[in-house]
Phi, psi and omega in degrees: 000145181266153181280130183288338179291336182295327183257007187297316183256018184289142177233167181269353181278185180296148182280141178257128179262140178292145178291138180257120181262151176301157182304129177088000180237148178271154178293143180291145179297139179082004180255037183283350178257133177270148177290142177291156179300153184303325183294333183265000177287151178280167180299315179296324177295321177293315180297318178299320178295319179294317179296319177298316178296320180295317180293323176297317179297316180296317179299316180295317180293321179295322176295321179295316180295320180297316180295318179295319179297320180290326177293319179295317179298318180299316180294319180296319179294323175298317178298318179296319179297318179294318178295324175298319176296322178293321178297317179297316180296321177296322178298312181292326175299313178298320180298310184288328175293323178295316180295318180292323176295320178302311182291324180294313178292331182299327179287340181266316186242358182105149186295320184289320178292323179293324175298319178295320179297315179296319179297321179294321176299317179291328176295321177297317176300317181296319180296316179298316181294323178296316179296319179296316180295320179296319179296321177298318180293322178295320178297320179294318180297321180293327175293322178296316179297321178297319178296319178295322179298318179296322177299317180295322179296317179298316179296321181293318180294321181285347179085013181284320181083168180242136182288161185298323182296319180295323178292323178295323179298327182266008175080017180268154178250156177288136180251000000 
C-alpha cells in the first residue's frame, strides 16, 4: 500500500525542486527553481546562453579597454605637460643666454652692434630650422604619394582602373 501523504501536495504541472545552497548559506529568495541539466535544455536555450555569455564578455572587455585607454591617455597628457615645461625652460634659457651674450659682446663692440650680432645668430638658427622642417614635410608628402601610387597599382592589378579626374590631378594624360 502506498502512503497517502506522498500524493497530498501532488500537482500535474512540472515538479519544482528546492534550491540547494552551499553549506552554511541560505538559498537566495526567488531561487526556488533549479536549472534543468544542460542535456535537457533546448537548442534556443543553449544559443541564448551562449549569446548572453558572449555579451557579458564583450561588455567586460570593452570596460577593460576603456579603463586602459584612459590610463594611457592620462600618462600621455602628463608627458605632454612635462615636454611643454621643457619647451618653456628652453625658451627662457635661450632668452637669458642671448641677453648675457648681448651684454658680453656689448662691452667689446658696443651694445647696439652686439644686439645685431645676437639677432643674426638667431636668424641663422631660424633658417636652419626652417630648412629642416621643410625637408621633413617634403618627406611626408613623398610617403603620401608613394601610398597613393601603391593604391593605383593595386587598382590596376585588380582591373578597376583609375578615373580620368584622378589622372589629371597627378598630371597624367590620357593615352
